[in-house]
MARPA-999015 format. One record per residue (C-alpha): residue in one letter; chain; x, y, z. Coordinates in steps of 0.2 Angstrom, whole numbers, plus 2048, in hexadecimal, padded with zeros to 3 digits. Example, Ala and Ser with C-alpha at 12.3 -4.5 7.8 and 13.67 -1.06 7.14 Angstrom:
residues 2
+------+-----+-----+-----+-----+
! type ! mol !   X !   Y !   Z !
+------+-----+-----+-----+-----+
!    A !   A ! 83E ! 7EA ! 827 !
!    S !   A ! 844 ! 7FB ! 824 !
+------+-----+-----+-----+-----+
end
This chain:
residues 233
+------+-----+-----+-----+-----+
! type ! mol !   X !   Y !   Z !
+------+-----+-----+-----+-----+
!    M !   A ! EFA ! 7A6 ! 62C !
!    E !   A ! EF4 ! 7B6 ! 636 !
!    N !   A ! EE4 ! 7B7 ! 62D !
!    L !   A ! EDF ! 7A6 ! 633 !
!    P !   A ! ED8 ! 7A3 ! 645 !
!    Q !   A ! EE2 ! 797 ! 650 !
!    S !   A ! ED5 ! 789 ! 64D !
!    K !   A ! ED8 ! 78A ! 63A !
!    V !   A ! EE3 ! 77D ! 632 !
!    L !   A ! EEC ! 781 ! 622 !
!    L !   A ! EEA ! 775 ! 613 !
!    N !   A ! EFC ! 76F ! 614 !
!    A !   A ! EF8 ! 767 ! 625 !
!    L !   A ! EE9 ! 75D ! 61E !
!    T !   A ! EE7 ! 74C ! 615 !
!    D !   A ! EE8 ! 74A ! 602 !
!    A !   A ! ED5 ! 746 ! 602 !
!    E !   A ! ED1 ! 756 ! 60C !
!    R !   A ! EDC ! 761 ! 600 !
!    L !   A ! ED4 ! 759 ! 5F1 !
!    A !   A ! EC3 ! 75D ! 5F7 !
!    F !   A ! EC8 ! 76F ! 5FA !
!    Y !   A ! ECF ! 770 ! 5E9 !
!    K !   A ! EBF ! 769 ! 5E1 !
!    K !   A ! EB5 ! 777 ! 5EB !
!    T !   A ! EC1 ! 785 ! 5E6 !
!    Y !   A ! EC0 ! 781 ! 5D3 !
!    A !   A ! EAE ! 77E ! 5D4 !
!    H !   A ! EAC ! 790 ! 5DB !
!    V !   A ! EB8 ! 797 ! 5CE !
!    A !   A ! EAC ! 78F ! 5C1 !
!    G !   A ! E9D ! 796 ! 5CA !
!    G !   A ! EA5 ! 7A7 ! 5CA !
!    V !   A ! EA8 ! 7A7 ! 5B7 !
!    L !   A ! E95 ! 7A2 ! 5B5 !
!    V !   A ! E90 ! 7B1 ! 5C0 !
!    F !   A ! E9C ! 7BC ! 5B7 !
!    I !   A ! E94 ! 7B7 ! 5A7 !
!    I !   A ! E82 ! 7BB ! 5AD !
!    F !   A ! E88 ! 7CC ! 5B4 !
!    E !   A ! E90 ! 7D0 ! 5A4 !
!    Y !   A ! E82 ! 7CC ! 59A !
!    L !   A ! E76 ! 7D6 ! 5A4 !
!    M !   A ! E81 ! 7E5 ! 5A4 !
!    L !   A ! E84 ! 7E4 ! 591 !
!    Q !   A ! E71 ! 7E5 ! 58F !
!    S !   A ! E70 ! 7F6 ! 598 !
!    E !   A ! E75 ! 804 ! 58C !
!    A !   A ! E77 ! 810 ! 59C !
!    I !   A ! E84 ! 804 ! 5A4 !
!    V !   A ! E8D ! 802 ! 594 !
!    N !   A ! E8E ! 814 ! 590 !
!    F !   A ! E93 ! 818 ! 5A2 !
!    A !   A ! EA1 ! 80A ! 5A1 !
!    L !   A ! EA7 ! 811 ! 591 !
!    S !   A ! EA8 ! 823 ! 597 !
!    L !   A ! EB4 ! 81D ! 5A5 !
!    T !   A ! EC1 ! 817 ! 598 !
!    Q !   A ! EC7 ! 828 ! 595 !
!    G !   A ! ED6 ! 830 ! 59D !
!    Y !   A ! ED6 ! 831 ! 5B0 !
!    K !   A ! EC5 ! 82A ! 5B2 !
!    W !   A ! ECC ! 819 ! 5AD !
!    L !   A ! EDA ! 81B ! 5BA !
!    L !   A ! ECC ! 81F ! 5C7 !
!    L !   A ! EC3 ! 80F ! 5C1 !
!    L !   A ! ED3 ! 804 ! 5C3 !
!    G !   A ! ED6 ! 80B ! 5D4 !
!    A !   A ! EC4 ! 808 ! 5D9 !
!    F !   A ! EC5 ! 7F6 ! 5D2 !
!    M !   A ! ED5 ! 7F2 ! 5DB !
!    F !   A ! ECE ! 7F9 ! 5EC !
!    M !   A ! EBF ! 7EE ! 5EA !
!    T !   A ! EC9 ! 7DF ! 5E5 !
!    N !   A ! ED4 ! 7E1 ! 5F4 !
!    Y !   A ! EC5 ! 7E4 ! 5FF !
!    A !   A ! EBC ! 7D4 ! 5F9 !
!    E !   A ! ECB ! 7C9 ! 5FA !
!    R !   A ! ECF ! 7CF ! 60C !
!    M !   A ! EBC ! 7CE ! 611 !
!    A !   A ! EBA ! 7BC ! 60B !
!    L !   A ! ECB ! 7B7 ! 613 !
!    N !   A ! EC7 ! 7BE ! 624 !
!    A !   A ! EB5 ! 7B9 ! 624 !
!    E !   A ! EB0 ! 7A9 ! 62D !
!    D !   A ! E9E ! 7AB ! 627 !
!    K !   A ! E9B ! 7A3 ! 616 !
!    M !   A ! E8E ! 7AF ! 611 !
!    L !   A ! E9A ! 7BD ! 613 !
!    Q !   A ! EA7 ! 7B4 ! 609 !
!    Y !   A ! E9A ! 7B1 ! 5FB !
!    T !   A ! E96 ! 7C4 ! 5FC !
!    S !   A ! EA7 ! 7C8 ! 5FA !
!    Y !   A ! EA9 ! 7BD ! 5EB !
!    G !   A ! E99 ! 7C5 ! 5E3 !
!    I !   A ! EA0 ! 7D6 ! 5E6 !
!    Y !   A ! EB0 ! 7D2 ! 5DD !
!    I !   A ! EA7 ! 7C9 ! 5CF !
!    L !   A ! E9C ! 7D8 ! 5CC !
!    A !   A ! EAA ! 7E5 ! 5CC !
!    E !   A ! EB3 ! 7D9 ! 5C0 !
!    A !   A ! EA4 ! 7D8 ! 5B4 !
!    F !   A ! EA3 ! 7EB ! 5B4 !
!    I !   A ! EB5 ! 7EF ! 5B0 !
!    F !   A ! EB3 ! 7E2 ! 5A1 !
!    V !   A ! EA4 ! 7EB ! 59A !
!    P !   A ! EAE ! 7F7 ! 58E !
!    L !   A ! EBA ! 7E9 ! 588 !
!    L !   A ! EAC ! 7DD ! 585 !
!    Y !   A ! EA1 ! 7EA ! 57D !
!    I !   A ! EAF ! 7EE ! 571 !
!    A !   A ! EB3 ! 7DC ! 56D !
!    I !   A ! EA1 ! 7D8 ! 569 !
!    Y !   A ! E9B ! 7E8 ! 55F !
!    Y !   A ! EAB ! 7ED ! 556 !
!    T !   A ! EB3 ! 7DC ! 552 !
!    E !   A ! EAA ! 7CC ! 54D !
!    G !   A ! E9C ! 7C9 ! 55A !
!    F !   A ! E9F ! 7BD ! 567 !
!    D !   A ! EAC ! 7B2 ! 55D !
!    L !   A ! EBB ! 7BC ! 563 !
!    I !   A ! EB5 ! 7BB ! 576 !
!    N !   A ! EB2 ! 7A8 ! 574 !
!    Q !   A ! EC3 ! 7A5 ! 56D !
!    A !   A ! ECC ! 7AF ! 57A !
!    A !   A ! EC1 ! 7A6 ! 588 !
!    I !   A ! EC6 ! 795 ! 581 !
!    V !   A ! ED9 ! 79A ! 581 !
!    T !   A ! ED7 ! 7A1 ! 593 !
!    L !   A ! ECF ! 792 ! 59A !
!    G !   A ! EDC ! 786 ! 591 !
!    L !   A ! EEA ! 790 ! 598 !
!    F !   A ! EE2 ! 791 ! 5A9 !
!    T !   A ! EDF ! 77E ! 5AA !
!    G !   A ! EF1 ! 77A ! 5A3 !
!    L !   A ! EF9 ! 785 ! 5B0 !
!    S !   A ! EEF ! 77E ! 5BE !
!    A !   A ! EF3 ! 76C ! 5B8 !
!    V !   A ! F06 ! 771 ! 5B8 !
!    V !   A ! F05 ! 775 ! 5CA !
!    F !   A ! EFA ! 765 ! 5CF !
!    F !   A ! F04 ! 759 ! 5C5 !
!    T !   A ! F15 ! 75F ! 5C8 !
!    K !   A ! F12 ! 765 ! 5DA !
!    T !   A ! F1F ! 772 ! 5D7 !
!    D !   A ! F1F ! 781 ! 5E4 !
!    F !   A ! F1D ! 791 ! 5DA !
!    S !   A ! F1E ! 79C ! 5EA !
!    F !   A ! F2E ! 7A3 ! 5E3 !
!    L !   A ! F24 ! 7AD ! 5D6 !
!    R !   A ! F1D ! 7B9 ! 5E3 !
!    S !   A ! F2A ! 7C6 ! 5E3 !
!    A !   A ! F2B ! 7C6 ! 5D0 !
!    L !   A ! F18 ! 7C7 ! 5CE !
!    T !   A ! F18 ! 7D5 ! 5DA !
!    I !   A ! F25 ! 7DF ! 5D1 !
!    G !   A ! F1D ! 7DB ! 5C0 !
!    F !   A ! F0C ! 7E1 ! 5C5 !
!    F !   A ! F13 ! 7F1 ! 5CC !
!    I !   A ! F1C ! 7F4 ! 5BC !
!    A !   A ! F0C ! 7F0 ! 5B2 !
!    M !   A ! F02 ! 7FC ! 5BC !
!    G !   A ! F0F ! 809 ! 5B9 !
!    L !   A ! F0F ! 807 ! 5A6 !
!    I !   A ! EFB ! 807 ! 5A6 !
!    V !   A ! EFB ! 818 ! 5B0 !
!    A !   A ! F09 ! 81F ! 5A5 !
!    G !   A ! EFF ! 819 ! 595 !
!    M !   A ! EEF ! 822 ! 59C !
!    L !   A ! EF8 ! 832 ! 5A1 !
!    F !   A ! F03 ! 834 ! 591 !
!    G !   A ! EF7 ! 82C ! 584 !
!    F !   A ! F02 ! 81E ! 57D !
!    D !   A ! EFC ! 80D ! 578 !
!    L !   A ! F04 ! 7FF ! 582 !
!    G !   A ! F02 ! 7F3 ! 573 !
!    L !   A ! F02 ! 7E0 ! 570 !
!    W !   A ! F12 ! 7DC ! 57A !
!    F !   A ! F0B ! 7E3 ! 58A !
!    S !   A ! EFC ! 7D8 ! 589 !
!    V !   A ! F08 ! 7C9 ! 586 !
!    G !   A ! F12 ! 7CE ! 595 !
!    M !   A ! F02 ! 7D0 ! 5A0 !
!    C !   A ! EFC ! 7BF ! 59A !
!    V !   A ! F0D ! 7B8 ! 5A1 !
!    L !   A ! F0A ! 7C1 ! 5B1 !
!    A !   A ! EF9 ! 7BA ! 5B2 !
!    G !   A ! EFF ! 7A9 ! 5AF !
!    G !   A ! F0C ! 7AA ! 5BC !
!    S !   A ! EFF ! 7B1 ! 5C8 !
!    I !   A ! EF5 ! 7A0 ! 5C4 !
!    L !   A ! F04 ! 796 ! 5C8 !
!    Y !   A ! F08 ! 79F ! 5D8 !
!    Q !   A ! EF6 ! 79F ! 5DF !
!    T !   A ! EF3 ! 78D ! 5DA !
!    S !   A ! F03 ! 786 ! 5E2 !
!    N !   A ! F01 ! 791 ! 5F1 !
!    L !   A ! EEF ! 78C ! 5F6 !
!    V !   A ! EF5 ! 77F ! 603 !
!    N !   A ! EFF ! 78D ! 60C !
!    T !   A ! EF2 ! 79A ! 60C !
!    Y !   A ! EE1 ! 793 ! 60F !
!    S !   A ! ED8 ! 787 ! 61B !
!    E !   A ! ECC ! 77A ! 617 !
!    D !   A ! EBC ! 785 ! 617 !
!    Q !   A ! EC4 ! 794 ! 60E !
!    Y !   A ! EC0 ! 78E ! 5FC !
!    V !   A ! EB7 ! 79E ! 5F8 !
!    P !   A ! EC5 ! 7AA ! 5FB !
!    A !   A ! ED1 ! 79E ! 5F2 !
!    A !   A ! EC5 ! 79E ! 5E3 !
!    I !   A ! EC5 ! 7B1 ! 5E3 !
!    G !   A ! ED8 ! 7B1 ! 5E1 !
!    L !   A ! ED7 ! 7A4 ! 5D3 !
!    F !   A ! EC9 ! 7AD ! 5CB !
!    A !   A ! ED2 ! 7BE ! 5CA !
!    S !   A ! EE1 ! 7B6 ! 5C2 !
!    L !   A ! ED6 ! 7AD ! 5B5 !
!    M !   A ! ECD ! 7BE ! 5B1 !
!    L !   A ! EDD ! 7C7 ! 5AF !
!    L !   A ! EE3 ! 7BA ! 5A3 !
!    F !   A ! ED3 ! 7BB ! 59A !
!    W !   A ! ED4 ! 7CE ! 598 !
!    Y !   A ! EE5 ! 7CE ! 590 !
!    V !   A ! EE2 ! 7BF ! 585 !
!    L !   A ! ED2 ! 7C8 ! 57E !
!    Q !   A ! EDD ! 7D7 ! 57C !
!    I !   A ! EEA ! 7CD ! 572 !
!    F !   A ! EDB ! 7C5 ! 567 !
!    M !   A ! ED4 ! 7D7 ! 564 !
!    S !   A ! EE5 ! 7DE ! 55F !
!    R !   A ! EE5 ! 7D2 ! 550 !
!    D !   A ! ED6 ! 7DB ! 548 !
+------+-----+-----+-----+-----+
end
């Protein structure tokens, strides 16, 4: 892979024991990312200034600008982590991404907490999300199916989704429940693709950038699962 120095060896060339050690580190870092996300989110929701500022960005073109900035930071963090050999730089990239993710979640979680039923809705959505993430990961590891064929479909699907989101913002129409369901399907496909493609993308010491990709798909799934739960009320 072009992002790897010549001395790096991809996981598919390593032993089963070495790959297992990599998977353990990767998923431990995904779990750590979730914990840090919860801490960041809790601190942000305690700040009235941050909450009000985040809510002010949900209107019209401001939300589009926020999404654009978030996508830029996501791409920057993933590339910086993947190209960096220094572990501190990889962790810094991961931290930047988690912080950006926590901020963009502030309006959704604020509404879920204060305009529905407290934390019950969030807890339910989190349980469903983790269950789906675990199940999809298990499918890859137990069946050993190569889901790399999903790449083109996922790319097209995400471009269509972004187009619908932009159109919804510009013309003021609600994308509705079925859009959230469709995005959950895309997020699930992304989890399958990224999990099965770990051995073809990363070297033994790149568990941090691998965790960023899985964490991103997990949070995308959580966003739209929570949207589905909120649509019931």
